[in-house]
PyMOL Python script that loads the backbone (N, CA, C, O; Angstrom):
from pymol import cmd

cmd.read_pdbstr("""\
ATOM      1  N   MET A   1      40.411  58.813   2.339  1.00  0.00           N
ATOM      2  CA  MET A   1      40.202  57.935   3.457  1.00  0.00           C
ATOM      3  C   MET A   1      39.467  58.705   4.551  1.00  0.00           C
ATOM      4  O   MET A   1      39.905  59.779   4.963  1.00  0.00           O
ATOM      5  N   ASP A   2      38.363  58.159   5.011  1.00  0.00           N
ATOM      6  CA  ASP A   2      37.623  58.765   6.112  1.00  0.00           C
ATOM      7  C   ASP A   2      38.268  58.370   7.427  1.00  0.00           C
ATOM      8  O   ASP A   2      38.770  57.258   7.592  1.00  0.00           O
ATOM      9  N   ARG A   3      38.239  59.303   8.348  1.00  0.00           N
ATOM     10  CA  ARG A   3      38.766  59.027   9.683  1.00  0.00           C
ATOM     11  C   ARG A   3      37.607  58.971  10.657  1.00  0.00           C
ATOM     12  O   ARG A   3      36.716  59.820  10.630  1.00  0.00           O
ATOM     13  N   LEU A   4      37.626  57.995  11.492  1.00  0.00           N
ATOM     14  CA  LEU A   4      36.628  57.874  12.537  1.00  0.00           C
ATOM     15  C   LEU A   4      37.264  58.290  13.851  1.00  0.00           C
ATOM     16  O   LEU A   4      38.420  57.954  14.109  1.00  0.00           O
ATOM     17  N   PRO A   5      36.532  59.012  14.683  1.00  0.00           N
ATOM     18  CA  PRO A   5      37.106  59.406  15.969  1.00  0.00           C
ATOM     19  C   PRO A   5      37.325  58.186  16.852  1.00  0.00           C
ATOM     20  O   PRO A   5      36.596  57.197  16.776  1.00  0.00           O
ATOM     21  N   ALA A   6      38.320  58.281  17.665  1.00  0.00           N
ATOM     22  CA  ALA A   6      38.619  57.206  18.610  1.00  0.00           C
ATOM     23  C   ALA A   6      38.522  57.759  20.027  1.00  0.00           C
ATOM     24  O   ALA A   6      38.807  58.930  20.277  1.00  0.00           O
ATOM     25  N   THR A   7      38.129  56.918  20.914  1.00  0.00           N
ATOM     26  CA  THR A   7      38.113  57.273  22.321  1.00  0.00           C
ATOM     27  C   THR A   7      39.158  56.423  23.015  1.00  0.00           C
ATOM     28  O   THR A   7      39.197  55.203  22.852  1.00  0.00           O
ATOM     29  N   VAL A   8      39.997  57.078  23.786  1.00  0.00           N
ATOM     30  CA  VAL A   8      41.043  56.347  24.501  1.00  0.00           C
ATOM     31  C   VAL A   8      40.869  56.566  25.989  1.00  0.00           C
ATOM     32  O   VAL A   8      40.410  57.617  26.437  1.00  0.00           O
ATOM     33  N   THR A   9      41.236  55.572  26.723  1.00  0.00           N
ATOM     34  CA  THR A   9      41.183  55.662  28.178  1.00  0.00           C
ATOM     35  C   THR A   9      42.433  55.005  28.731  1.00  0.00           C
ATOM     36  O   THR A   9      43.173  54.333  28.013  1.00  0.00           O
ATOM     37  N   GLY A  10      42.646  55.203  29.978  1.00  0.00           N
ATOM     38  CA  GLY A  10      43.767  54.554  30.635  1.00  0.00           C
ATOM     39  C   GLY A  10      44.841  55.551  31.009  1.00  0.00           C
ATOM     40  O   GLY A  10      44.824  56.715  30.609  1.00  0.00           O
ATOM     41  N   ASP A  11      45.760  55.052  31.780  1.00  0.00           N
ATOM     42  CA  ASP A  11      46.853  55.872  32.250  1.00  0.00           C
ATOM     43  C   ASP A  11      48.074  55.654  31.378  1.00  0.00           C
ATOM     44  O   ASP A  11      48.360  54.533  30.957  1.00  0.00           O
ATOM     45  N   LEU A  12      48.787  56.729  31.112  1.00  0.00           N
ATOM     46  CA  LEU A  12      50.049  56.638  30.394  1.00  0.00           C
ATOM     47  C   LEU A  12      51.159  56.390  31.413  1.00  0.00           C
ATOM     48  O   LEU A  12      51.117  56.913  32.527  1.00  0.00           O
ATOM     49  N   THR A  13      52.125  55.608  31.035  1.00  0.00           N
ATOM     50  CA  THR A  13      53.250  55.339  31.930  1.00  0.00           C
ATOM     51  C   THR A  13      54.564  55.568  31.180  1.00  0.00           C
ATOM     52  O   THR A  13      55.329  54.634  30.941  1.00  0.00           O
ATOM     53  N   PRO A  14      54.809  56.821  30.817  1.00  0.00           N
ATOM     54  CA  PRO A  14      56.025  57.125  30.061  1.00  0.00           C
ATOM     55  C   PRO A  14      57.266  57.118  30.951  1.00  0.00           C
ATOM     56  O   PRO A  14      57.178  57.227  32.174  1.00  0.00           O
ATOM     57  N   SER A  15      58.401  56.989  30.318  1.00  0.00           N
ATOM     58  CA  SER A  15      59.671  57.084  31.015  1.00  0.00           C
ATOM     59  C   SER A  15      59.875  58.529  31.454  1.00  0.00           C
ATOM     60  O   SER A  15      59.783  59.442  30.634  1.00  0.00           O
ATOM     61  N   ALA A  16      60.148  58.743  32.727  1.00  0.00           N
ATOM     62  CA  ALA A  16      60.321  60.096  33.256  1.00  0.00           C
ATOM     63  C   ALA A  16      61.559  60.783  32.690  1.00  0.00           C
ATOM     64  O   ALA A  16      61.583  62.009  32.586  1.00  0.00           O
ATOM     65  N   HIS A  17      62.575  60.032  32.326  1.00  0.00           N
ATOM     66  CA  HIS A  17      63.795  60.663  31.827  1.00  0.00           C
ATOM     67  C   HIS A  17      63.835  60.755  30.297  1.00  0.00           C
ATOM     68  O   HIS A  17      64.755  61.360  29.746  1.00  0.00           O
ATOM     69  N   GLU A  18      62.862  60.171  29.608  1.00  0.00           N
ATOM     70  CA  GLU A  18      62.835  60.243  28.146  1.00  0.00           C
ATOM     71  C   GLU A  18      61.690  61.082  27.597  1.00  0.00           C
ATOM     72  O   GLU A  18      61.693  61.425  26.415  1.00  0.00           O
ATOM     73  N   THR A  19      60.736  61.411  28.409  1.00  0.00           N
ATOM     74  CA  THR A  19      59.575  62.165  27.939  1.00  0.00           C
ATOM     75  C   THR A  19      59.204  63.255  28.932  1.00  0.00           C
ATOM     76  O   THR A  19      59.589  63.219  30.101  1.00  0.00           O
ATOM     77  N   LYS A  20      58.445  64.225  28.433  1.00  0.00           N
ATOM     78  CA  LYS A  20      57.877  65.238  29.312  1.00  0.00           C
ATOM     79  C   LYS A  20      56.554  65.697  28.712  1.00  0.00           C
ATOM     80  O   LYS A  20      56.383  65.709  27.493  1.00  0.00           O
ATOM     81  N   ASN A  21      55.644  66.065  29.562  1.00  0.00           N
ATOM     82  CA  ASN A  21      54.358  66.607  29.137  1.00  0.00           C
ATOM     83  C   ASN A  21      53.565  65.623  28.272  1.00  0.00           C
ATOM     84  O   ASN A  21      52.947  66.027  27.287  1.00  0.00           O
ATOM     85  N   VAL A  22      53.577  64.360  28.627  1.00  0.00           N
ATOM     86  CA  VAL A  22      52.861  63.338  27.878  1.00  0.00           C
ATOM     87  C   VAL A  22      51.395  63.334  28.302  1.00  0.00           C
ATOM     88  O   VAL A  22      51.070  63.362  29.489  1.00  0.00           O
ATOM     89  N   ARG A  23      50.515  63.297  27.287  1.00  0.00           N
ATOM     90  CA  ARG A  23      49.081  63.277  27.574  1.00  0.00           C
ATOM     91  C   ARG A  23      48.332  62.919  26.298  1.00  0.00           C
ATOM     92  O   ARG A  23      48.879  63.013  25.199  1.00  0.00           O
ATOM     93  N   TRP A  24      47.083  62.508  26.450  1.00  0.00           N
ATOM     94  CA  TRP A  24      46.219  62.296  25.294  1.00  0.00           C
ATOM     95  C   TRP A  24      45.718  63.664  24.858  1.00  0.00           C
ATOM     96  O   TRP A  24      45.344  64.482  25.698  1.00  0.00           O
ATOM     97  N   ILE A  25      45.706  63.923  23.547  1.00  0.00           N
ATOM     98  CA  ILE A  25      45.167  65.193  23.051  1.00  0.00           C
ATOM     99  C   ILE A  25      44.341  64.954  21.792  1.00  0.00           C
ATOM    100  O   ILE A  25      44.517  63.961  21.086  1.00  0.00           O
ATOM    101  N   ALA A  26      43.451  65.877  21.538  1.00  0.00           N
ATOM    102  CA  ALA A  26      42.591  65.815  20.358  1.00  0.00           C
ATOM    103  C   ALA A  26      43.385  66.237  19.115  1.00  0.00           C
ATOM    104  O   ALA A  26      44.394  66.932  19.235  1.00  0.00           O
ATOM    105  N   PRO A  27      42.939  65.824  17.932  1.00  0.00           N
ATOM    106  CA  PRO A  27      43.653  66.179  16.696  1.00  0.00           C
ATOM    107  C   PRO A  27      43.872  67.675  16.508  1.00  0.00           C
ATOM    108  O   PRO A  27      44.940  68.080  16.049  1.00  0.00           O
ATOM    109  N   ASP A  28      42.892  68.503  16.849  1.00  0.00           N
ATOM    110  CA  ASP A  28      43.075  69.947  16.679  1.00  0.00           C
ATOM    111  C   ASP A  28      44.139  70.491  17.624  1.00  0.00           C
ATOM    112  O   ASP A  28      44.871  71.413  17.264  1.00  0.00           O
ATOM    113  N   ALA A  29      44.232  69.935  18.818  1.00  0.00           N
ATOM    114  CA  ALA A  29      45.275  70.344  19.757  1.00  0.00           C
ATOM    115  C   ALA A  29      46.647  69.887  19.272  1.00  0.00           C
ATOM    116  O   ALA A  29      47.640  70.585  19.484  1.00  0.00           O
ATOM    117  N   LEU A  30      46.715  68.730  18.628  1.00  0.00           N
ATOM    118  CA  LEU A  30      47.966  68.247  18.055  1.00  0.00           C
ATOM    119  C   LEU A  30      48.445  69.197  16.966  1.00  0.00           C
ATOM    120  O   LEU A  30      49.633  69.510  16.892  1.00  0.00           O
ATOM    121  N   GLN A  31      47.536  69.652  16.127  1.00  0.00           N
ATOM    122  CA  GLN A  31      47.896  70.612  15.075  1.00  0.00           C
ATOM    123  C   GLN A  31      48.374  71.929  15.680  1.00  0.00           C
ATOM    124  O   GLN A  31      49.329  72.528  15.185  1.00  0.00           O
ATOM    125  N   GLU A  32      47.721  72.381  16.741  1.00  0.00           N
ATOM    126  CA  GLU A  32      48.147  73.620  17.396  1.00  0.00           C
ATOM    127  C   GLU A  32      49.574  73.496  17.925  1.00  0.00           C
ATOM    128  O   GLU A  32      50.357  74.439  17.816  1.00  0.00           O
ATOM    129  N   LEU A  33      49.917  72.347  18.495  1.00  0.00           N
ATOM    130  CA  LEU A  33      51.278  72.134  18.985  1.00  0.00           C
ATOM    131  C   LEU A  33      52.272  72.084  17.831  1.00  0.00           C
ATOM    132  O   LEU A  33      53.385  72.598  17.944  1.00  0.00           O
ATOM    133  N   ALA A  34      51.874  71.469  16.727  1.00  0.00           N
ATOM    134  CA  ALA A  34      52.733  71.440  15.539  1.00  0.00           C
ATOM    135  C   ALA A  34      52.950  72.860  15.024  1.00  0.00           C
ATOM    136  O   ALA A  34      54.067  73.226  14.659  1.00  0.00           O
ATOM    137  N   ASP A  35      51.900  73.650  14.995  1.00  0.00           N
ATOM    138  CA  ASP A  35      52.009  75.041  14.543  1.00  0.00           C
ATOM    139  C   ASP A  35      52.934  75.841  15.453  1.00  0.00           C
ATOM    140  O   ASP A  35      53.656  76.719  14.982  1.00  0.00           O
ATOM    141  N   ARG A  36      52.919  75.553  16.726  1.00  0.00           N
ATOM    142  CA  ARG A  36      53.812  76.248  17.668  1.00  0.00           C
ATOM    143  C   ARG A  36      55.267  75.895  17.369  1.00  0.00           C
ATOM    144  O   ARG A  36      56.136  76.766  17.414  1.00  0.00           O
ATOM    145  N   THR A  37      55.538  74.637  17.066  1.00  0.00           N
ATOM    146  CA  THR A  37      56.898  74.239  16.722  1.00  0.00           C
ATOM    147  C   THR A  37      57.341  74.926  15.432  1.00  0.00           C
ATOM    148  O   THR A  37      58.485  75.369  15.326  1.00  0.00           O
ATOM    149  N   VAL A  38      56.452  75.016  14.465  1.00  0.00           N
ATOM    150  CA  VAL A  38      56.770  75.714  13.216  1.00  0.00           C
ATOM    151  C   VAL A  38      57.062  77.192  13.503  1.00  0.00           C
ATOM    152  O   VAL A  38      58.018  77.747  12.962  1.00  0.00           O
ATOM    153  N   ALA A  39      56.258  77.822  14.338  1.00  0.00           N
ATOM    154  CA  ALA A  39      56.489  79.226  14.683  1.00  0.00           C
ATOM    155  C   ALA A  39      57.860  79.403  15.339  1.00  0.00           C
ATOM    156  O   ALA A  39      58.545  80.395  15.093  1.00  0.00           O
ATOM    157  N   TYR A  40      58.249  78.458  16.158  1.00  0.00           N
ATOM    158  CA  TYR A  40      59.572  78.493  16.795  1.00  0.00           C
ATOM    159  C   TYR A  40      60.665  78.352  15.737  1.00  0.00           C
ATOM    160  O   TYR A  40      61.655  79.083  15.767  1.00  0.00           O
ATOM    161  N   ALA A  41      60.492  77.430  14.813  1.00  0.00           N
ATOM    162  CA  ALA A  41      61.475  77.225  13.747  1.00  0.00           C
ATOM    163  C   ALA A  41      61.582  78.451  12.847  1.00  0.00           C
ATOM    164  O   ALA A  41      62.646  78.730  12.295  1.00  0.00           O
ATOM    165  N   GLN A  42      60.490  79.175  12.702  1.00  0.00           N
ATOM    166  CA  GLN A  42      60.481  80.390  11.877  1.00  0.00           C
ATOM    167  C   GLN A  42      61.024  81.604  12.630  1.00  0.00           C
ATOM    168  O   GLN A  42      61.175  82.676  12.043  1.00  0.00           O
ATOM    169  N   GLY A  43      61.315  81.449  13.909  1.00  0.00           N
ATOM    170  CA  GLY A  43      61.842  82.554  14.703  1.00  0.00           C
ATOM    171  C   GLY A  43      60.781  83.479  15.259  1.00  0.00           C
ATOM    172  O   GLY A  43      61.096  84.566  15.743  1.00  0.00           O
ATOM    173  N   ARG A  44      59.519  83.059  15.197  1.00  0.00           N
ATOM    174  CA  ARG A  44      58.433  83.901  15.720  1.00  0.00           C
ATOM    175  C   ARG A  44      58.190  83.678  17.202  1.00  0.00           C
ATOM    176  O   ARG A  44      57.422  84.411  17.825  1.00  0.00           O
ATOM    177  N   ILE A  45      58.850  82.654  17.778  1.00  0.00           N
ATOM    178  CA  ILE A  45      58.766  82.356  19.206  1.00  0.00           C
ATOM    179  C   ILE A  45      60.202  82.224  19.715  1.00  0.00           C
ATOM    180  O   ILE A  45      61.022  81.553  19.088  1.00  0.00           O
ATOM    181  N   THR A  46      60.506  82.851  20.831  1.00  0.00           N
ATOM    182  CA  THR A  46      61.855  82.797  21.390  1.00  0.00           C
ATOM    183  C   THR A  46      62.127  81.452  22.056  1.00  0.00           C
ATOM    184  O   THR A  46      61.211  80.668  22.305  1.00  0.00           O
ATOM    185  N   ASP A  47      63.393  81.203  22.337  1.00  0.00           N
ATOM    186  CA  ASP A  47      63.769  79.986  23.059  1.00  0.00           C
ATOM    187  C   ASP A  47      63.042  79.908  24.395  1.00  0.00           C
ATOM    188  O   ASP A  47      62.520  78.856  24.764  1.00  0.00           O
ATOM    189  N   ALA A  48      63.010  81.019  25.115  1.00  0.00           N
ATOM    190  CA  ALA A  48      62.361  81.046  26.434  1.00  0.00           C
ATOM    191  C   ALA A  48      60.869  80.773  26.326  1.00  0.00           C
ATOM    192  O   ALA A  48      60.308  80.039  27.139  1.00  0.00           O
ATOM    193  N   GLU A  49      60.224  81.365  25.321  1.00  0.00           N
ATOM    194  CA  GLU A  49      58.785  81.137  25.130  1.00  0.00           C
ATOM    195  C   GLU A  49      58.505  79.681  24.777  1.00  0.00           C
ATOM    196  O   GLU A  49      57.534  79.096  25.256  1.00  0.00           O
ATOM    197  N   PHE A  50      59.353  79.104  23.943  1.00  0.00           N
ATOM    198  CA  PHE A  50      59.148  77.708  23.543  1.00  0.00           C
ATOM    199  C   PHE A  50      59.419  76.762  24.708  1.00  0.00           C
ATOM    200  O   PHE A  50      58.739  75.747  24.860  1.00  0.00           O
ATOM    201  N   GLU A  51      60.401  77.089  25.519  1.00  0.00           N
ATOM    202  CA  GLU A  51      60.697  76.266  26.703  1.00  0.00           C
ATOM    203  C   GLU A  51      59.542  76.318  27.698  1.00  0.00           C
ATOM    204  O   GLU A  51      59.191  75.306  28.304  1.00  0.00           O
ATOM    205  N   ALA A  52      58.954  77.503  27.865  1.00  0.00           N
ATOM    206  CA  ALA A  52      57.850  77.669  28.816  1.00  0.00           C
ATOM    207  C   ALA A  52      56.575  76.976  28.345  1.00  0.00           C
ATOM    208  O   ALA A  52      55.825  76.434  29.156  1.00  0.00           O
ATOM    209  N   ALA A  53      56.330  76.993  27.032  1.00  0.00           N
ATOM    210  CA  ALA A  53      55.127  76.374  26.462  1.00  0.00           C
ATOM    211  C   ALA A  53      55.522  75.744  25.132  1.00  0.00           C
ATOM    212  O   ALA A  53      55.288  76.320  24.069  1.00  0.00           O
ATOM    213  N   PRO A  54      56.123  74.558  25.198  1.00  0.00           N
ATOM    214  CA  PRO A  54      56.639  73.942  23.969  1.00  0.00           C
ATOM    215  C   PRO A  54      55.550  73.412  23.052  1.00  0.00           C
ATOM    216  O   PRO A  54      54.402  73.213  23.448  1.00  0.00           O
ATOM    217  N   GLY A  55      55.955  73.194  21.827  1.00  0.00           N
ATOM    218  CA  GLY A  55      55.097  72.514  20.866  1.00  0.00           C
ATOM    219  C   GLY A  55      55.472  71.044  20.867  1.00  0.00           C
ATOM    220  O   GLY A  55      55.741  70.458  21.916  1.00  0.00           O
ATOM    221  N   ILE A  56      55.486  70.461  19.689  1.00  0.00           N
ATOM    222  CA  ILE A  56      55.895  69.061  19.537  1.00  0.00           C
ATOM    223  C   ILE A  56      57.394  69.031  19.297  1.00  0.00           C
ATOM    224  O   ILE A  56      57.933  69.898  18.609  1.00  0.00           O
ATOM    225  N   GLU A  57      58.060  68.051  19.853  1.00  0.00           N
ATOM    226  CA  GLU A  57      59.485  67.918  19.601  1.00  0.00           C
ATOM    227  C   GLU A  57      59.701  67.785  18.095  1.00  0.00           C
ATOM    228  O   GLU A  57      59.009  67.015  17.429  1.00  0.00           O
ATOM    229  N   PRO A  58      60.664  68.537  17.562  1.00  0.00           N
ATOM    230  CA  PRO A  58      60.881  68.539  16.113  1.00  0.00           C
ATOM    231  C   PRO A  58      61.027  67.157  15.487  1.00  0.00           C
ATOM    232  O   PRO A  58      60.582  66.944  14.359  1.00  0.00           O
ATOM    233  N   VAL A  59      61.627  66.236  16.184  1.00  0.00           N
ATOM    234  CA  VAL A  59      61.858  64.905  15.627  1.00  0.00           C
ATOM    235  C   VAL A  59      60.556  64.180  15.263  1.00  0.00           C
ATOM    236  O   VAL A  59      60.572  63.280  14.424  1.00  0.00           O
ATOM    237  N   TRP A  60      59.449  64.554  15.873  1.00  0.00           N
ATOM    238  CA  TRP A  60      58.173  63.882  15.632  1.00  0.00           C
ATOM    239  C   TRP A  60      57.375  64.467  14.475  1.00  0.00           C
ATOM    240  O   TRP A  60      56.486  63.798  13.948  1.00  0.00           O
ATOM    241  N   LEU A  61      57.672  65.702  14.064  1.00  0.00           N
ATOM    242  CA  LEU A  61      56.813  66.346  13.069  1.00  0.00           C
ATOM    243  C   LEU A  61      56.781  65.628  11.726  1.00  0.00           C
ATOM    244  O   LEU A  61      55.712  65.496  11.130  1.00  0.00           O
ATOM    245  N   GLN A  62      57.918  65.163  11.239  1.00  0.00           N
ATOM    246  CA  GLN A  62      57.929  64.458   9.952  1.00  0.00           C
ATOM    247  C   GLN A  62      57.063  63.208  10.019  1.00  0.00           C
ATOM    248  O   GLN A  62      56.273  62.949   9.112  1.00  0.00           O
ATOM    249  N   TRP A  63      57.206  62.447  11.071  1.00  0.00           N
ATOM    250  CA  TRP A  63      56.417  61.221  11.232  1.00  0.00           C
ATOM    251  C   TRP A  63      54.926  61.543  11.294  1.00  0.00           C
ATOM    252  O   TRP A  63      54.123  60.885  10.634  1.00  0.00           O
ATOM    253  N   LEU A  64      54.554  62.545  12.078  1.00  0.00           N
ATOM    254  CA  LEU A  64      53.139  62.920  12.184  1.00  0.00           C
ATOM    255  C   LEU A  64      52.594  63.432  10.855  1.00  0.00           C
ATOM    256  O   LEU A  64      51.437  63.182  10.518  1.00  0.00           O
ATOM    257  N   ALA A  65      53.421  64.146  10.103  1.00  0.00           N
ATOM    258  CA  ALA A  65      53.007  64.606   8.771  1.00  0.00           C
ATOM    259  C   ALA A  65      52.851  63.415   7.823  1.00  0.00           C
ATOM    260  O   ALA A  65      51.918  63.377   7.021  1.00  0.00           O
ATOM    261  N   ASN A  66      53.752  62.457   7.913  1.00  0.00           N
ATOM    262  CA  ASN A  66      53.685  61.279   7.033  1.00  0.00           C
ATOM    263  C   ASN A  66      52.395  60.489   7.212  1.00  0.00           C
ATOM    264  O   ASN A  66      51.870  59.928   6.250  1.00  0.00           O
ATOM    265  N   ILE A  67      51.894  60.443   8.416  1.00  0.00           N
ATOM    266  CA  ILE A  67      50.650  59.695   8.660  1.00  0.00           C
ATOM    267  C   ILE A  67      49.419  60.600   8.599  1.00  0.00           C
ATOM    268  O   ILE A  67      48.311  60.183   8.937  1.00  0.00           O
ATOM    269  N   ALA A  68      49.629  61.846   8.165  1.00  0.00           N
ATOM    270  CA  ALA A  68      48.560  62.842   8.003  1.00  0.00           C
ATOM    271  C   ALA A  68      47.848  63.169   9.318  1.00  0.00           C
ATOM    272  O   ALA A  68      46.663  63.501   9.326  1.00  0.00           O
ATOM    273  N   ALA A  69      48.578  63.071  10.413  1.00  0.00           N
ATOM    274  CA  ALA A  69      48.018  63.471  11.705  1.00  0.00           C
ATOM    275  C   ALA A  69      48.096  64.983  11.881  1.00  0.00           C
ATOM    276  O   ALA A  69      47.329  65.568  12.646  1.00  0.00           O
ATOM    277  N   ILE A  70      49.036  65.615  11.159  1.00  0.00           N
ATOM    278  CA  ILE A  70      49.173  67.070  11.147  1.00  0.00           C
ATOM    279  C   ILE A  70      49.391  67.512   9.706  1.00  0.00           C
ATOM    280  O   ILE A  70      49.717  66.708   8.834  1.00  0.00           O
ATOM    281  N   HIS A  71      49.207  68.791   9.481  1.00  0.00           N
ATOM    282  CA  HIS A  71      49.457  69.372   8.159  1.00  0.00           C
ATOM    283  C   HIS A  71      50.556  70.401   8.314  1.00  0.00           C
ATOM    284  O   HIS A  71      50.461  71.313   9.135  1.00  0.00           O
ATOM    285  N   ILE A  72      51.613  70.242   7.509  1.00  0.00           N
ATOM    286  CA  ILE A  72      52.763  71.131   7.570  1.00  0.00           C
ATOM    287  C   ILE A  72      53.379  71.193   6.176  1.00  0.00           C
ATOM    288  O   ILE A  72      53.484  70.173   5.494  1.00  0.00           O
ATOM    289  N   SER A  73      53.780  72.376   5.760  1.00  0.00           N
ATOM    290  CA  SER A  73      54.337  72.527   4.417  1.00  0.00           C
ATOM    291  C   SER A  73      55.746  71.922   4.349  1.00  0.00           C
ATOM    292  O   SER A  73      56.431  71.838   5.368  1.00  0.00           O
ATOM    293  N   PRO A  74      56.169  71.511   3.180  1.00  0.00           N
ATOM    294  CA  PRO A  74      57.543  70.991   3.024  1.00  0.00           C
ATOM    295  C   PRO A  74      58.595  72.011   3.466  1.00  0.00           C
ATOM    296  O   PRO A  74      59.599  71.639   4.072  1.00  0.00           O
ATOM    297  N   ASP A  75      58.373  73.292   3.166  1.00  0.00           N
ATOM    298  CA  ASP A  75      59.324  74.325   3.593  1.00  0.00           C
ATOM    299  C   ASP A  75      59.414  74.400   5.115  1.00  0.00           C
ATOM    300  O   ASP A  75      60.502  74.526   5.676  1.00  0.00           O
ATOM    301  N   ASP A  76      58.268  74.321   5.768  1.00  0.00           N
ATOM    302  CA  ASP A  76      58.278  74.364   7.230  1.00  0.00           C
ATOM    303  C   ASP A  76      58.902  73.103   7.821  1.00  0.00           C
ATOM    304  O   ASP A  76      59.565  73.170   8.856  1.00  0.00           O
ATOM    305  N   LEU A  77      58.698  71.959   7.179  1.00  0.00           N
ATOM    306  CA  LEU A  77      59.365  70.745   7.638  1.00  0.00           C
ATOM    307  C   LEU A  77      60.881  70.907   7.582  1.00  0.00           C
ATOM    308  O   LEU A  77      61.589  70.463   8.487  1.00  0.00           O
ATOM    309  N   LEU A  78      61.374  71.537   6.533  1.00  0.00           N
ATOM    310  CA  LEU A  78      62.818  71.788   6.433  1.00  0.00           C
ATOM    311  C   LEU A  78      63.293  72.723   7.546  1.00  0.00           C
ATOM    312  O   LEU A  78      64.350  72.504   8.138  1.00  0.00           O
ATOM    313  N   ARG A  79      62.510  73.763   7.825  1.00  0.00           N
ATOM    314  CA  ARG A  79      62.876  74.692   8.907  1.00  0.00           C
ATOM    315  C   ARG A  79      62.928  73.961  10.244  1.00  0.00           C
ATOM    316  O   ARG A  79      63.863  74.148  11.022  1.00  0.00           O
ATOM    317  N   VAL A  80      61.945  73.145  10.505  1.00  0.00           N
ATOM    318  CA  VAL A  80      61.898  72.395  11.757  1.00  0.00           C
ATOM    319  C   VAL A  80      63.065  71.415  11.823  1.00  0.00           C
ATOM    320  O   VAL A  80      63.671  71.239  12.880  1.00  0.00           O
ATOM    321  N   ASP A  81      63.381  70.780  10.704  1.00  0.00           N
ATOM    322  CA  ASP A  81      64.505  69.840  10.670  1.00  0.00           C
ATOM    323  C   ASP A  81      65.807  70.527  11.085  1.00  0.00           C
ATOM    324  O   ASP A  81      66.662  69.903  11.713  1.00  0.00           O
ATOM    325  N   GLN A  82      65.957  71.783  10.744  1.00  0.00           N
ATOM    326  CA  GLN A  82      67.169  72.525  11.112  1.00  0.00           C
ATOM    327  C   GLN A  82      67.301  72.679  12.618  1.00  0.00           C
ATOM    328  O   GLN A  82      68.409  72.878  13.115  1.00  0.00           O
ATOM    329  N   LEU A  83      66.202  72.593  13.355  1.00  0.00           N
ATOM    330  CA  LEU A  83      66.263  72.678  14.810  1.00  0.00           C
ATOM    331  C   LEU A  83      66.990  71.482  15.409  1.00  0.00           C
ATOM    332  O   LEU A  83      67.558  71.587  16.496  1.00  0.00           O
ATOM    333  N   THR A  84      66.979  70.364  14.724  1.00  0.00           N
ATOM    334  CA  THR A  84      67.580  69.145  15.270  1.00  0.00           C
ATOM    335  C   THR A  84      69.065  69.044  14.972  1.00  0.00           C
ATOM    336  O   THR A  84      69.724  68.107  15.423  1.00  0.00           O
ATOM    337  N   ARG A  85      69.591  69.976  14.234  1.00  0.00           N
ATOM    338  CA  ARG A  85      71.018  69.927  13.852  1.00  0.00           C
ATOM    339  C   ARG A  85      71.872  70.785  14.722  1.00  0.00           C
ATOM    340  O   ARG A  85      73.085  70.848  14.527  1.00  0.00           O
TER     341      ARG A  85
END
""", "prot")
cmd.dss("prot")
cmd.show_as("cartoon", "prot")
cmd.util.cbc("prot")
cmd.orient("prot")
């Protein structure tokens, strides 16, 4: 399946108490954030480092992988899943 780039505009109006750091990002930046979460799950990033510059919330990685928005190995998905427990 070919992917066509999309252009988005407009303001986001997320819930202040349910979200943080919401913004539009490019696919490569989304992958970088996913990779940061994986690095955290692997223990290569400390809690303090992840808090200061977080990746994607672990709960979203499986969904993003399912729609092929990011690429992540099954082993890394399991590691990330352990963060939510």
